[in-house]
C-alpha positions in Angstrom: 19.0 -25.9 2.7 18.0 -29.2 4.2 15.0 -29.6 1.8 13.8 -28.2 -1.5 11.8 -25.1 -2.2 8.4 -26.0 -3.5 7.6 -23.7 -6.5 3.9 -23.5 -7.6 3.0 -22.1 -11.0 6.3 -23.4 -12.2 5.3 -24.0 -15.8 4.0 -20.5 -16.4 6.0 -17.5 -17.7 6.7 -16.2 -14.3 7.5 -19.6 -12.7 10.0 -20.5 -15.4 11.8 -17.2 -15.1 12.0 -17.7 -11.3 13.0 -21.3 -11.6 16.0 -20.4 -13.7 17.2 -17.8 -11.2 16.7 -20.1 -8.2 18.7 -22.8 -10.0 21.5 -20.2 -10.8 21.5 -19.4 -7.0 21.9 -23.1 -6.3 18.6 -23.3 -4.4 17.1 -26.8 -4.8 13.6 -26.6 -6.3 10.7 -29.0 -6.4 8.3 -27.9 -9.1 4.6 -28.4 -8.6 3.0 -29.3 -11.9 -0.3 -30.7 -13.3 1.2 -32.9 -16.0 4.2 -35.2 -15.8 4.9 -34.3 -19.5 6.0 -30.8 -18.3 8.6 -32.3 -16.0 11.5 -32.9 -18.4 11.6 -29.3 -19.7 11.5 -27.9 -16.2 14.2 -30.3 -15.0 16.3 -29.0 -17.9 15.6 -25.4 -16.7 17.1 -26.2 -13.3 14.4 -28.0 -11.2 15.8 -30.8 -9.0 12.5 -32.7 -8.7 8.8 -32.5 -9.3 5.5 -33.1 -7.7 2.3 -33.8 -9.6 -0.8 -32.0 -8.4 -3.3 -29.3 -9.1 -3.9 -26.0 -7.3 -7.6 -26.7 -7.5 -7.3 -30.0 -5.9 -6.2 -29.3 -2.3 -5.7 -32.9 -1.4 -2.6 -33.0 -3.7 -0.8 -30.4 -1.5 0.3 -32.6 1.4 2.4 -34.9 -0.7 4.0 -32.0 -2.7 4.9 -30.3 0.6 6.6 -33.3 2.3 10.2 -32.4 3.2 10.0 -29.0 1.7 11.9 -26.3 3.5 10.3 -23.3 1.7 7.3 -22.6 -0.5 7.2 -19.9 -3.2 3.5 -19.7 -4.3 2.6 -18.2 -7.7 -1.1 -18.3 -8.3 -2.8 -18.5 -11.7 -3.5 -15.1 -13.2 -6.9 -13.5 -12.1 -8.0 -16.8 -10.5 -11.3 -16.7 -8.7 -10.0 -19.3 -6.2 -6.9 -17.4 -5.2 -7.9 -17.0 -1.6 -9.1 -20.5 -1.1 -6.0 -22.0 -2.8 -3.5 -19.9 -0.9 -5.3 -20.5 2.4 -5.1 -24.3 1.8 -1.4 -24.1 0.9 -0.7 -22.1 4.0 -2.5 -24.8 6.1 -0.5 -27.6 4.5 2.7 -25.6 5.0 2.0 -25.3 8.7 1.3 -29.0 9.0 4.6 -29.8 7.2 6.5 -27.3 9.3 7.8 -25.4 6.3 10.3 -22.8 7.4 9.4 -20.0 5.0 6.4 -19.2 2.8 6.9 -16.7 0.0 3.8 -15.3 -1.6 3.9 -13.8 -5.1 1.1 -11.2 -4.8 0.5 -8.0 -6.8 1.5 -4.3 -6.5 -1.3 -2.2 -4.9 -3.5 -5.0 -3.6 -5.4 -2.3 -1.8 -7.0 -1.5 -5.2 -9.9 -3.7 -4.0 -12.2 -2.8 -6.9 -10.0 -5.2 -9.0 -10.9 -8.7 -7.9 -7.5 -10.4 -8.1 -6.0 -7.5 -6.1 -8.7 -7.9 -3.5 -8.2 -11.6 -3.2 -4.4 -11.3 -3.0 -4.8 -8.7 -0.2 -7.0 -11.1 1.7 -4.5 -13.9 1.1 -1.7 -11.7 2.4 -3.8 -11.2 5.5 -4.2 -15.0 5.9 -0.5 -15.5 5.5 0.5 -12.8 8.0 -1.9 -14.2 10.6 -0.8 -17.8 10.0 2.2 -17.7 12.3 4.4 -18.9 9.4 7.7 -17.2 8.6 6.7 -15.4 5.4 7.7 -12.9 2.8 5.2 -11.1 0.5 6.3 -9.9 -3.0 4.2 -7.3 -4.8 5.2 -7.0 -8.5 4.1 -4.3 -10.9 3.1 -4.9 -14.6 5.7 -6.6 -16.6 7.7 -5.0 -19.4 7.1 -8.4 -21.1 3.5 -7.4 -21.9 5.1 -5.9 -25.0 5.9 -9.3 -26.4 2.4 -10.3 -27.6 2.2 -6.9 -29.3 5.6 -7.0 -30.9 4.7 -8.1 -34.4 2.1 -5.4 -34.8 4.5 -2.8 -33.3 7.2 -3.7 -35.8 4.9 -4.3 -38.8 2.3 -1.5 -38.3 4.2 1.0 -36.1 1.4 0.9 -33.4 1.8 0.3 -29.7 -1.8 -0.3 -28.5 -3.0 -1.0 -25.0 -6.5 -0.8 -23.5 -6.0 2.3 -21.4 -5.2 6.0 -21.8 -1.9 6.7 -23.6 -1.0 9.3 -21.0 -1.4 7.2 -17.9 2.0 6.2 -16.3 3.2 2.8 -15.3 6.4 1.7 -13.5 6.7 -1.5 -15.6 9.2 -4.0 -14.4 11.5 -6.5 -16.1 10.5 -10.1 -15.3 14.2 -10.9 -15.2 14.7 -8.5 -12.3 11.6 -9.9 -10.5 12.9 -13.5 -10.9 16.4 -12.5 -9.6 14.9 -10.7 -6.6 12.7 -13.8 -5.8 15.9 -15.9 -5.7 17.6 -13.4 -3.4 14.6 -13.4 -1.0 14.5 -17.2 -1.1 18.1 -17.5 -0.3 18.4 -15.3 2.7 16.6 -14.9 6.1 17.2 -11.2 5.8 13.9 -10.7 4.0 11.7 -12.7 6.4 8.5 -11.1 7.5 8.8 -8.3 4.9 6.4 -7.0 2.3 8.2 -5.7 -0.8 6.9 -3.7 -3.7 8.7 -4.5 -6.9 8.4 -1.9 -9.7 10.6 -0.6 -12.5 12.7 2.6 -12.4 10.7 4.8 -14.8 7.1 6.1 -14.8 6.3 5.7 -18.5 3.1 6.3 -20.4 2.4 4.6 -23.7 3.7 7.5 -25.7 7.0 7.3 -23.8 7.2 3.6 -24.5 6.4 4.1 -28.2 9.2 6.7 -28.4 11.7 4.3 -26.8 10.7 1.5 -29.1 11.0 3.8 -32.1 14.6 4.7 -31.0 15.5 1.1 -30.6 14.1 -0.3 -33.9 14.8 2.8 -36.0 11.2 3.3 -37.2 8.3 5.4 -36.1 5.9 3.8 -33.6 2.8 5.6 -32.3 0.7 4.9 -29.2 -2.9 4.1 -29.3 -5.6 3.4 -26.7 -7.6 0.2 -27.5 -11.3 0.7 -26.6 -12.4 -1.6 -23.8 -15.1 -3.2 -26.0 -12.5 -4.0 -28.7 -10.2 -5.6 -26.0 -13.1 -7.7 -24.8 -14.0 -8.8 -28.3 -10.5 -9.8 -29.0 -10.2 -11.8 -25.8 -13.5 -13.5 -26.5 -12.3 -14.5 -30.0 -9.2 -15.9 -28.4 -11.3 -18.2 -26.2 -11.1 -16.3 -22.9 -13.9 -17.1 -20.4 -16.6 -14.6 -19.5 -15.0 -14.3 -16.0 -11.6 -13.6 -17.4 -12.9 -10.9 -19.7 -14.8 -9.3 -16.8 -11.7 -9.2 -14.7 -9.6 -7.8 -17.5 -12.2 -5.1 -18.0 -12.1 -4.2 -14.3 -8.3 -4.1 -14.3 -7.9 -2.1 -17.4 -10.6 0.4 -16.5 -8.8 1.1 -13.3 -5.4 1.5 -15.1 -7.1 3.8 -17.6 -8.2 6.0 -14.7 -5.2 5.8 -12.4 -2.1 4.2 -14.1 0.1 2.0 -11.9 2.8 3.9 -10.2 5.6 3.1 -7.7 9.4 3.2 -7.7 12.3 0.8 -8.0 14.0 1.6 -4.6 13.1 -1.7 -2.8 13.8 -3.9 -5.9 17.2 -2.3 -6.4 18.1 -2.7 -2.7 17.4 -6.4 -3.0 19.1 -6.8 -6.3 22.2 -4.8 -5.3 22.2 -3.1 -8.7 20.0 -0.7 -10.8 16.8 -2.2 -12.1 16.6 -2.7 -15.8 15.3 0.2 -17.9 12.5 -0.2 -20.5 15.0 0.7 -23.2 17.4 -2.1 -22.1 14.5 -4.6 -22.2 13.3 -3.5 -25.6 16.9 -3.8 -27.0 17.1 -7.3 -25.6 13.7 -8.2 -27.1 14.6 -6.7 -30.5 17.8 -8.8 -30.6 15.9 -11.9 -29.7 13.4 -11.2 -32.5 16.1 -10.4 -35.0 15.1 -6.8 -35.5 
């Protein structure tokens, strides 16, 4: 590469995982961050350089884009400004003559009743129509959504999520997603493609609870958290009214439909089987000393 890959959202959970895999693949990365205090840790994770800016301040994009060969854009979760931000980034990428724009979208953006799905679908359309060489990645729910629940799962034997315990999800390991992103960023083979990234098993909460039970050697049961209880917990944690409303829309949809796909495309890109939920839980249990 003649210039770095500009990685937005680099300081988030997804961005950090992708940064590590990009660094392992020896792809030079410029991280786009809001605060210079974040830079040292991201440089240690593998970033080569950094640019200071804000995804809500579009006038910071041009300097960040200078000399970049590629862009990998990860927007903030459930962000109301997703379309405007992505459109502005696309515009600056065109001005900077960026070779490849990779957009981290969401699986099933056609589920337009969920705002962040709808906005990502609209952003995908803007990118496709931009004339830029592009790739669109559509990830499923992460296996890592277990981590905030882990202590209660272990202590109380309860795996609780705000949707029907019988609805099925092809949850995917963030490590697989990050590795696939690095593969896509490192090869022109994936240019102009749209790729759905999902895990290899269609699991409901009861399946997940059974797998966790087997791994940790104690009984775990599945429970559906009422939407109102989920909203109250989010409110107590300081979530905005908008964030709570979007969480309600998303989880109501999942409660009715689940979130299904398959791992075929992900495994083709990885060149190996995608990680199972059991392998992820074993890794998490080891990390937590269980």
